[in-house]
Biopython code that builds the backbone (N, CA, C, O; Angstrom):
import numpy as np
from Bio.PDB.StructureBuilder import StructureBuilder

atoms = [
    (1, "MET", "N", (131.781, 32.762, 115.572)),
    (1, "MET", "CA", (132.862, 33.307, 114.682)),
    (1, "MET", "C", (132.350, 33.373, 113.287)),
    (1, "MET", "O", (131.810, 32.427, 112.713)),
    (2, "SER", "N", (132.553, 34.534, 112.786)),
    (2, "SER", "CA", (132.194, 34.584, 111.332)),
    (2, "SER", "C", (133.190, 34.567, 110.325)),
    (2, "SER", "O", (134.292, 35.035, 110.610)),
    (3, "VAL", "N", (132.965, 34.056, 109.072)),
    (3, "VAL", "CA", (133.948, 33.937, 108.146)),
    (3, "VAL", "C", (134.074, 35.274, 107.303)),
    (3, "VAL", "O", (135.071, 35.477, 106.610)),
    (4, "ALA", "N", (133.083, 36.130, 107.382)),
    (4, "ALA", "CA", (133.088, 37.301, 106.367)),
    (4, "ALA", "C", (134.286, 38.290, 106.705)),
    (4, "ALA", "O", (134.797, 38.898, 105.764)),
    (5, "PRO", "N", (134.749, 38.480, 107.965)),
    (5, "PRO", "CA", (135.864, 39.425, 107.994)),
    (5, "PRO", "C", (137.051, 38.689, 107.372)),
    (5, "PRO", "O", (137.817, 39.350, 106.670)),
    (6, "LEU", "N", (137.273, 37.427, 107.555)),
    (6, "LEU", "CA", (138.511, 36.806, 106.976)),
    (6, "LEU", "C", (138.413, 36.962, 105.364)),
    (6, "LEU", "O", (139.398, 37.253, 104.686)),
    (7, "LEU", "N", (137.275, 36.766, 104.886)),
    (7, "LEU", "CA", (137.234, 36.890, 103.313)),
    (7, "LEU", "C", (137.322, 38.283, 102.948)),
    (7, "LEU", "O", (137.912, 38.500, 101.889)),
    (8, "THR", "N", (136.870, 39.280, 103.582)),
    (8, "THR", "CA", (137.041, 40.596, 103.313)),
    (8, "THR", "C", (138.419, 41.048, 103.328)),
    (8, "THR", "O", (138.827, 41.768, 102.417)),
    (9, "ALA", "N", (139.245, 40.655, 104.376)),
    (9, "ALA", "CA", (140.593, 40.980, 104.540)),
    (9, "ALA", "C", (141.429, 40.241, 103.442)),
    (9, "ALA", "O", (142.417, 40.794, 102.959)),
    (10, "ALA", "N", (141.053, 39.049, 103.066)),
    (10, "ALA", "CA", (141.767, 38.409, 101.961)),
    (10, "ALA", "C", (141.434, 39.113, 100.578)),
    (10, "ALA", "O", (142.267, 39.102, 99.672)),
    (11, "VAL", "N", (140.408, 39.621, 100.459)),
    (11, "VAL", "CA", (140.020, 40.265, 99.079)),
    (11, "VAL", "C", (140.646, 41.662, 99.004)),
    (11, "VAL", "O", (141.115, 42.029, 97.927)),
    (12, "THR", "N", (140.685, 42.453, 100.056)),
    (12, "THR", "CA", (141.140, 43.873, 99.996)),
    (12, "THR", "C", (142.670, 43.880, 100.152)),
    (12, "THR", "O", (143.265, 44.884, 99.758)),
    (13, "ALA", "N", (143.265, 43.014, 100.607)),
    (13, "ALA", "CA", (144.830, 43.025, 100.874)),
    (13, "ALA", "C", (145.491, 43.283, 99.626)),
    (13, "ALA", "O", (146.212, 44.279, 99.552)),
    (14, "PRO", "N", (145.321, 42.387, 98.451)),
    (14, "PRO", "CA", (146.034, 42.474, 97.302)),
    (14, "PRO", "C", (145.741, 43.861, 96.578)),
    (14, "PRO", "O", (146.676, 44.445, 96.030)),
    (15, "SER", "N", (144.534, 44.364, 96.569)),
    (15, "SER", "CA", (144.250, 45.620, 95.915)),
    (15, "SER", "C", (144.991, 46.725, 96.575)),
    (15, "SER", "O", (145.518, 47.606, 95.895)),
    (16, "GLN", "N", (145.054, 46.716, 97.861)),
    (16, "GLN", "CA", (145.762, 47.788, 98.620)),
    (16, "GLN", "C", (147.259, 47.731, 98.256)),
    (16, "GLN", "O", (147.872, 48.773, 98.023)),
    (17, "THR", "N", (147.925, 46.370, 98.198)),
    (17, "THR", "CA", (149.218, 46.272, 97.833)),
    (17, "THR", "C", (149.606, 46.834, 96.411)),
    (17, "THR", "O", (150.666, 47.405, 96.155)),
    (18, "ARG", "N", (148.516, 46.566, 95.472)),
    (18, "ARG", "CA", (148.761, 47.069, 94.122)),
    (18, "ARG", "C", (148.735, 48.512, 94.130)),
    (18, "ARG", "O", (149.506, 49.157, 93.420)),
    (19, "LEU", "N", (147.786, 49.120, 94.990)),
    (19, "LEU", "CA", (147.701, 50.720, 94.986)),
    (19, "LEU", "C", (149.033, 51.184, 95.448)),
    (19, "LEU", "O", (149.592, 52.080, 94.815)),
    (20, "SER", "N", (149.596, 50.656, 96.497)),
    (20, "SER", "CA", (150.897, 51.173, 97.012)),
    (20, "SER", "C", (152.024, 50.980, 95.993)),
    (20, "SER", "O", (152.892, 51.846, 95.889)),
    (21, "LYS", "N", (152.041, 49.869, 95.232)),
    (21, "LYS", "CA", (153.029, 49.647, 94.188)),
    (21, "LYS", "C", (152.829, 50.672, 93.067)),
    (21, "LYS", "O", (153.798, 51.216, 92.539)),
    (22, "ASP", "N", (151.551, 50.935, 92.705)),
    (22, "ASP", "CA", (151.277, 51.955, 91.577)),
    (22, "ASP", "C", (151.755, 53.301, 92.102)),
    (22, "ASP", "O", (152.377, 54.012, 91.314)),
    (23, "LYS", "N", (151.528, 53.752, 93.392)),
    (23, "LYS", "CA", (151.945, 54.916, 93.809)),
    (23, "LYS", "C", (153.512, 54.979, 93.897)),
    (23, "LYS", "O", (154.138, 56.004, 93.631)),
    (24, "LEU", "N", (154.033, 53.927, 94.249)),
    (24, "LEU", "CA", (155.585, 53.957, 94.260)),
    (24, "LEU", "C", (156.077, 54.090, 92.861)),
    (24, "LEU", "O", (156.974, 54.891, 92.599)),
    (25, "ALA", "N", (155.516, 53.320, 91.931)),
    (25, "ALA", "CA", (156.100, 53.443, 90.569)),
    (25, "ALA", "C", (155.813, 54.837, 89.939)),
    (25, "ALA", "O", (156.643, 55.346, 89.186)),
    (26, "SER", "N", (154.640, 55.456, 90.245)),
    (26, "SER", "CA", (154.378, 56.844, 89.787)),
    (26, "SER", "C", (155.267, 57.777, 90.311)),
    (26, "SER", "O", (155.755, 58.638, 89.579)),
    (27, "SER", "N", (155.581, 57.689, 91.711)),
    (27, "SER", "CA", (156.582, 58.567, 92.276)),
    (27, "SER", "C", (157.937, 58.454, 91.799)),
    (27, "SER", "O", (158.637, 59.463, 91.719)),
    (28, "VAL", "N", (158.369, 57.316, 91.476)),
    (28, "VAL", "CA", (159.723, 57.113, 90.975)),
    (28, "VAL", "C", (159.769, 57.578, 89.593)),
    (28, "VAL", "O", (160.779, 58.187, 89.242)),
    (29, "LEU", "N", (158.737, 57.365, 88.678)),
    (29, "LEU", "CA", (158.847, 57.943, 87.385)),
    (29, "LEU", "C", (158.687, 59.506, 87.368)),
    (29, "LEU", "O", (159.280, 60.194, 86.537)),
    (30, "THR", "N", (157.939, 59.979, 88.232)),
    (30, "THR", "CA", (157.867, 61.459, 88.388)),
    (30, "THR", "C", (159.207, 62.077, 88.788)),
    (30, "THR", "O", (159.620, 63.102, 88.246)),
    (31, "ALA", "N", (159.875, 61.437, 89.742)),
    (31, "ALA", "CA", (161.246, 61.836, 90.163)),
    (31, "ALA", "C", (162.235, 61.806, 89.086)),
    (31, "ALA", "O", (163.056, 62.712, 88.939)),
    (32, "LEU", "N", (162.165, 60.739, 88.306)),
    (32, "LEU", "CA", (163.074, 60.577, 87.113)),
    (32, "LEU", "C", (162.812, 61.672, 86.107)),
    (32, "LEU", "O", (163.761, 62.196, 85.523)),
    (33, "LEU", "N", (161.617, 62.022, 85.890)),
    (33, "LEU", "CA", (161.274, 63.024, 84.819)),
    (33, "LEU", "C", (161.698, 64.225, 85.371)),
    (33, "LEU", "O", (162.208, 65.038, 84.600)),
    (34, "GLY", "N", (161.582, 64.533, 86.665)),
    (34, "GLY", "CA", (162.055, 65.813, 87.204)),
    (34, "GLY", "C", (163.545, 65.879, 87.136)),
    (34, "GLY", "O", (164.002, 66.983, 86.842)),
    (35, "LEU", "N", (164.383, 64.916, 87.350)),
    (35, "LEU", "CA", (165.753, 64.961, 87.302)),
    (35, "LEU", "C", (166.231, 65.182, 85.730)),
    (35, "LEU", "O", (167.130, 65.968, 85.430)),
    (36, "VAL", "N", (165.554, 64.433, 84.835)),
    (36, "VAL", "CA", (165.834, 64.694, 83.474)),
    (36, "VAL", "C", (165.571, 66.185, 83.047)),
    (36, "VAL", "O", (166.381, 66.761, 82.321)),
    (37, "LEU", "N", (164.442, 66.799, 83.499)),
    (37, "LEU", "CA", (164.218, 68.183, 83.195)),
    (37, "LEU", "C", (165.290, 69.134, 83.823)),
    (37, "LEU", "O", (165.689, 70.128, 83.216)),
    (38, "VAL", "N", (165.710, 68.805, 84.992)),
    (38, "VAL", "CA", (166.646, 69.689, 85.597)),
    (38, "VAL", "C", (167.964, 69.576, 84.884)),
    (38, "VAL", "O", (168.681, 70.556, 84.684)),
    (39, "TYR", "N", (168.269, 68.327, 84.498)),
    (39, "TYR", "CA", (169.619, 68.065, 83.786)),
    (39, "TYR", "C", (169.678, 68.636, 82.481)),
    (39, "TYR", "O", (170.716, 69.128, 82.039)),
    (40, "ALA", "N", (168.457, 68.583, 81.759)),
    (40, "ALA", "CA", (168.398, 69.189, 80.421)),
    (40, "ALA", "C", (168.475, 70.709, 80.576)),
    (40, "ALA", "O", (169.231, 71.334, 79.833)),
    (41, "ALA", "N", (167.747, 71.338, 81.489)),
    (41, "ALA", "CA", (167.819, 72.836, 81.753)),
    (41, "ALA", "C", (169.246, 73.274, 82.138)),
    (41, "ALA", "O", (169.657, 74.378, 81.781)),
    (42, "GLY", "N", (169.984, 72.460, 82.836)),
    (42, "GLY", "CA", (171.273, 72.882, 83.283)),
    (42, "GLY", "C", (172.325, 72.931, 82.127)),
    (42, "GLY", "O", (173.313, 73.662, 82.186)),
    (43, "PHE", "N", (172.071, 72.166, 81.146)),
    (43, "PHE", "CA", (173.078, 72.114, 79.980)),
    (43, "PHE", "C", (172.475, 72.861, 78.706)),
    (43, "PHE", "O", (173.168, 72.899, 77.690)),
    (44, "ALA", "N", (171.331, 73.401, 78.714)),
    (44, "ALA", "CA", (170.673, 73.922, 77.645)),
    (44, "ALA", "C", (171.259, 75.503, 77.537)),
    (44, "ALA", "O", (171.547, 76.080, 78.585)),
    (45, "GLU", "N", (171.410, 76.112, 76.379)),
    (45, "GLU", "CA", (171.724, 77.447, 76.308)),
    (45, "GLU", "C", (170.564, 78.323, 76.876)),
    (45, "GLU", "O", (169.403, 77.932, 76.764)),
    (46, "SER", "N", (170.843, 79.405, 77.434)),
    (46, "SER", "CA", (169.910, 80.271, 78.147)),
    (46, "SER", "C", (168.914, 80.767, 77.117)),
    (46, "SER", "O", (167.752, 80.945, 77.481)),
    (47, "ALA", "N", (169.266, 81.004, 75.875)),
    (47, "ALA", "CA", (168.299, 81.511, 74.888)),
    (47, "ALA", "C", (167.235, 80.542, 74.634)),
    (47, "ALA", "O", (166.081, 80.948, 74.499)),
    (48, "ILE", "N", (167.536, 79.210, 74.550)),
    (48, "ILE", "CA", (166.766, 78.135, 74.302)),
    (48, "ILE", "C", (165.634, 78.089, 75.428)),
    (48, "ILE", "O", (164.433, 78.008, 75.169)),
    (49, "LEU", "N", (166.167, 78.151, 76.689)),
    (49, "LEU", "CA", (165.303, 78.119, 77.929)),
    (49, "LEU", "C", (164.356, 79.310, 77.925)),
    (49, "LEU", "O", (163.157, 79.167, 78.166)),
    (50, "HIS", "N", (164.923, 80.516, 77.641)),
    (50, "HIS", "CA", (164.064, 81.721, 77.558)),
    (50, "HIS", "C", (162.955, 81.604, 76.549)),
    (50, "HIS", "O", (161.810, 81.936, 76.857)),
    (51, "ASN", "N", (163.258, 81.138, 75.344)),
    (51, "ASN", "CA", (162.242, 81.029, 74.330)),
    (51, "ASN", "C", (161.264, 79.878, 74.641)),
    (51, "ASN", "O", (160.113, 79.985, 74.217)),
    (52, "ALA", "N", (161.593, 78.883, 75.283)),
    (52, "ALA", "CA", (160.738, 77.714, 75.754)),
    (52, "ALA", "C", (159.812, 78.223, 76.696)),
    (52, "ALA", "O", (158.612, 77.986, 76.558)),
    (53, "ALA", "N", (160.293, 78.971, 77.741)),
    (53, "ALA", "CA", (159.410, 79.554, 78.822)),
    (53, "ALA", "C", (158.503, 80.663, 78.201)),
    (53, "ALA", "O", (157.342, 80.779, 78.596)),
    (54, "HIS", "N", (159.012, 81.474, 77.240)),
    (54, "HIS", "CA", (158.189, 82.518, 76.758)),
    (54, "HIS", "C", (157.049, 81.909, 75.910)),
    (54, "HIS", "O", (155.947, 82.458, 75.919)),
    (55, "ASP", "N", (157.272, 80.796, 75.179)),
    (55, "ASP", "CA", (156.311, 80.095, 74.350)),
    (55, "ASP", "C", (155.312, 79.362, 75.267)),
    (55, "ASP", "O", (154.116, 79.273, 74.987)),
    (56, "GLY", "N", (155.845, 78.864, 76.333)),
    (56, "GLY", "CA", (154.874, 78.277, 77.414)),
    (56, "GLY", "C", (153.913, 79.177, 77.970)),
    (56, "GLY", "O", (152.730, 78.887, 78.141)),
    (57, "ARG", "N", (154.484, 80.366, 78.272)),
    (57, "ARG", "CA", (153.604, 81.334, 78.875)),
    (57, "ARG", "C", (152.502, 81.771, 77.882)),
    (57, "ARG", "O", (151.333, 81.918, 78.239)),
    (58, "HIS", "N", (152.913, 81.961, 76.678)),
    (58, "HIS", "CA", (151.823, 82.312, 75.628)),
    (58, "HIS", "C", (150.833, 81.235, 75.422)),
    (58, "HIS", "O", (149.630, 81.470, 75.304)),
    (59, "SER", "N", (151.359, 80.021, 75.379)),
    (59, "SER", "CA", (150.294, 78.788, 75.110)),
    (59, "SER", "C", (149.481, 78.721, 76.285)),
    (59, "SER", "O", (148.431, 78.090, 76.168)),
    (60, "ALA", "N", (149.753, 79.260, 77.438)),
    (60, "ALA", "CA", (148.792, 79.062, 78.652)),
    (60, "ALA", "C", (148.082, 80.384, 78.785)),
    (60, "ALA", "O", (147.506, 80.616, 79.849)),
    (61, "SER", "N", (148.063, 81.274, 77.818)),
    (61, "SER", "CA", (147.399, 82.481, 77.761)),
    (61, "SER", "C", (147.753, 83.399, 79.001)),
    (61, "SER", "O", (146.905, 84.096, 79.558)),
    (62, "PHE", "N", (149.011, 83.340, 79.363)),
    (62, "PHE", "CA", (149.658, 84.064, 80.471)),
    (62, "PHE", "C", (150.377, 85.222, 79.811)),
    (62, "PHE", "O", (151.280, 84.952, 79.018)),
    (63, "PRO", "N", (150.054, 86.537, 80.069)),
    (63, "PRO", "CA", (150.856, 87.661, 79.604)),
    (63, "PRO", "C", (152.101, 87.695, 80.143)),
    (63, "PRO", "O", (152.240, 87.592, 81.362)),
    (64, "CYS", "N", (153.179, 87.845, 79.291)),
    (64, "CYS", "CA", (154.471, 87.892, 79.835)),
    (64, "CYS", "C", (155.194, 89.385, 79.350)),
    (64, "CYS", "O", (156.293, 89.710, 79.800)),
    (65, "HIS", "N", (154.617, 90.041, 78.606)),
    (65, "HIS", "CA", (155.081, 91.421, 78.331)),
    (65, "HIS", "C", (154.009, 92.280, 77.799)),
    (65, "HIS", "O", (154.242, 93.456, 77.521)),
]
sb = StructureBuilder()
sb.init_structure("model")
sb.init_model(0)
sb.init_chain("A")
sb.init_seg("    ")
for serial, (resi, resn, name, xyz) in enumerate(atoms, 1):
    if name == "N":
        sb.init_residue(resn, " ", resi, " ")
    sb.init_atom(name, np.array(xyz, "f"), 0.0, 1.0, " ", f" {name:<3s}", serial, name[0])
structure = sb.get_structure()
């Protein structure tokens, strides 16, 4: 019986748990940001949204007209 597999499992388990917690936190923050953006877009005036999209297209060097 070797001790190496037990040590390897003990060392890798916390890092895998941390990775999954980081992914969960990242997913939750991304979802909240998405909800804030959808909420803001829902209550903004259409001219403001048009100008923001228009400026965004130009800043990305994407022709829009």
